[in-house]
N, C-alpha and C positions, 0 to 999 in steps of 0.2 A: 064494609071495606070502603075507605075513603078514595074517591076518584082523584086521579091526577089532573092537574090543571094545565091547560094550554093558553099561554099569553100571546096575543097577536098585536104587533106594533105596526101602525098604519100611518106613515107620514102623509100630510095633506098640504098642498099649496095651490090655492085657487081651484079647488075640486068640488065646488058646490053641486055640480051635476052628477058626480060619480058616487057620492057617499051612499045615497039610497039604494042604487043598483048593487053596490058592493055588499051592504048589509043584507039585502034580500037574497043574494047568491050565497052568502055565508050561512044564512039560516038553513038552507038546504044541505050544506056541507056538515053542519053540526049534527043533523039527523043521522049522518053516516058514521059519526064518532060518539056513540052514546056512552062510552066508558070514560069520556073526558068532560071536565067542566071548562068553560071558556071565559076569558076576560079579554077585552079589547082596549088598546091604548091608541086613540087617535091623537095625532100631534099636529096642531094647526101652526104651520111655520110662517106666521105673519101674512096670511092670505089677504089679498086686496078685494076679494069678492065676498059673497055671503057664506063662505065656508064655516065660519064660527057659528053663525045663526043656525045653519043646517045641522051642525054637530050638536048644538044644544037641544034642538028639537028631536033628533034621531036617538040621542043617548039618554033621553029622559025616561024611556020606556022600561029600562032594566038596569040593575046595578052591575051587570057584566060589562056595560059600556062606560068607558072613562075617556076623558079628553084633557089635553094640555094645550094651552094657547100661548104662543110666544108674544113678547112685546114688540117684536119686529121680525123680519125675515132673517134667520140665522143660517139657513141652508139645510139641505136634506141630511147632511152628516150630523148636524147638531140635533135634528129631529129624531134620527135613529138612536143616537146616544141617550136622549131624554126618555124615549120610549123604553129602551132596554133597561135604563136605570130604575124605572118605576114598576117593571114587571115583577110578578110574584109567583109565576107558574113553574111547574117542573120542566116543561118544554116551552120554548119561545120561538116564535117565527116572525119574520119581517115580510110585509106584503105591500105592494103598491095598491092604492085604492082604485086605480083606473082599470083594474081587472086584467092588466097585461101579465100579471103573475097568476096563472090559472089556479083557482081554489080547488079544482078537481084533483090536483096532485096531492093535496094535503092528506087525505086518508092513506095513500101509499107511503108518504113521508113518515107519518106516524107509525105505520106498520113496520117500516124499516128501522126506525130509531128505537122502537120498543124491543127489537131483537137483541139489542145490547152490543152489537158489533161496531156501531158507528156513534160518534158524538155529534155529528151534524149531517143532515141530509140537504144538500144544496141543489140548485137547479141551474141549468144552462140552456141558452137558446142555440139550436143547431141551424136555424135559418134566420134571415133578417128581412123576410118578405114584407113589403110595404114601407120599408125604411129607405130614405134617400141613399142613392148609391155612394155618393161622396162620403156620407157619414159612415156607412158600412165599411168602406175602404179604409178610412182613417182609424176606425175602431179595431179592425184586424191588425193594422200596422202597430197600433198602440200595444196590443197584447204581445205581439212578436218582440217589440223593442223592450218592454218592461221585463219580460221573462228572460231576456238575454243579459240585461244589465243589473238585475236585482236578484238577491238570494231568495226572495219570496216568490213562489209560483202562483200566478193568477190565471185561472182557467179561462180560456177564450170563450166568451159568451156567458160567463157566470153572472148570475143575477144576485141581488141582495136578498132575494126570496130564498129563505132556507129555514130549516127547522133545527134548533140547537138545544143541547142539554143545558140544564141550569149551571153546571160546572163550566161549560165553555163560555156562557154569557158572563158569568162572574169574572172569568179571566179577561174578557174583552173590556169590562168595566174598570179593570185595573189600569188600563191604558187611558190616562186622562189628558192626553195631548190635545191642544187647541186645534191644530191643523190635522184634521182627520180624513182618512181615506179608507172607508170601511172594507172594500174588497181586499185591500192589502192587510188590514188588521185581522180580518177573518182568517186569512192564511197564516199570518205571522204568529198568532197564538197557538198554532198547531191543532191538535186533536184530529181524529180520524174523520174524514169527510167523504161521503159518497154522493155522486151527482146523478140527478134525473134529467133526461133531455126532453125538450119540447120545442115545437115550432113557434115562431114569433106570432104574437096575437096583437091585434090592433086595440087601441083604447076604446072603451065602451062609450065614452062621451068626451067632448071637448078636445083641446089640443095640448100637446106636451109643452111644459114650461122650459124645457131644455133646448136652447138654441145650439147651433154648431159651435159658436165661440164659447158658450158655457161648458160644453163637453170638452173642447180643446183645453180650456183652463183647468178643468177637472183632471184631465189626463196629465197635464204638466205637474199639477199638485201631487198626483199619485207617483210620478217618477221621482220628484224631489223628496217625497216622504219616505220612499223605500229604496233609493239608490243614490250612491255617491259618485256614480259614473260620470255625470255631467261635470263635476269638479275635476275628476281625473282627466277627462277629455280636454278641459280648458288648460290643464297643466301640460298635457301632451302637445296641444296645438301651439302653446307658447314656446315650448322647447323646440319644436320643429321650425317655428318661425325664426327663432334665434340661430339655429344651425343654418337655415337657408340664408340668413343675412350674412353670416360669417363666410359661407361659400361664395356668395355674390361679391362680397368685399375682396376676397382673394382673387376672384376672376377679374374684377375691375383693375386691381393693382397689376396683375400679370399682363393684362391687355394693354395697360398704359405703358408699361416698361418695354413691351415688344413693338407695339404699333403706334405709340404716342397717344396723346389725348384726343380722341375723336370728337366730333360735334356732340355737344350735350343733348341728351334725349330727355328733355323735360316732360313730355307726355308720359313716358314709361315711369319716370320718377314720381309723378303725381299719382299714377295708378298704384305704384308700390306703397306710397304713403297712405292712400285711401284704403288699400287692402289691409295693411298692418293696423291702421287706426280702427277699421271695422272689426278686425279680429280681437283687438284689445277691448273694444266696447262689448263684443259678444261675451268674452270671458268675464268682464266685469258684471255684465247682466246676469250670468249664471251664478256668480258668487253673490250678487245682490239678492237673488231669489232665495238662496239658502240663508243669507243673513237676515232677510226680512222675515222668514219663517221663524228663525231663532228669536228675533226681536219680539214677535207676537207671543211666543211661548214664555219668554221671561216676564211678560206683563202679567201672566197668570190671570187673565180675564176669564169669567165664567163662559162655558161652552154655549149656554143658552140662558134666557131669562123668561120665566113664566109670568104672564099677566093675568090669565084666567084659567081655571081648571075645575074638573069634576073628578074626584077620586072616591070611588065607592068602597065601603068596607067589604072585606071578604065574607062571602056567605058560607054558612055551615052547610056541608053536604048532607 
């Protein structure tokens, strides 16, 4: 009987120190899943350290290890897409190489998905221990906001680390948009998902490449990708400003008719002009974000460009 294959997508950006510990840990996990064959897809996202050299060395030992190396840094979303596009397994999982996604959960995930009741076994963090408080606060606010303004539900604390069926991954690959937000895409395609909970785990080596501002921009991209609410809010604010100006105009006319023309209040006038001007710029900025995303989509640029790669042939079981 032919064994089913598990494909593992591992994005890497400046992760020269974590690749070896990751592979060592996964060798122990493989022993717990003897009924599966494994293939790994390491995606080097334009790292500036020796990540590529380490990948070449570590993946030379077996045909189950594959790697793709981008011509520059395209971002984690592009790395995820590239890895998923090359997978050939019956089940596919996405994992961070820094071991913040606990490999020990994988046997349980496989057990659950093989029961046939779920198309995807996801994971979510129930704590953010060790994370800066300001980052945790804004992360929680992001999930609250996007779940209120979007039709797509994104589970608070959900990780990209999940085990998916071949059918679900094929559906994800149908979405070839340039501006990608995987957490939203995973939810948008549907399919039945069950979540396993775990407590936050620190990186095994090195420091995260995600700064606060990177995460903020990522959050904005997610909101723009899966909600039209900012556009609707701009319309509402513009309409409210127009109504307020009409009411103010009526008040000024009535006051002038009853009390005469009082001393001109230029400070208040300047404040009003600045407030309306700021509101207009805010609304233009929101529209500009959507227009910019649309502009990039119409260019139909490739999501990633591969400069170097190792793609091993499938081994007969």
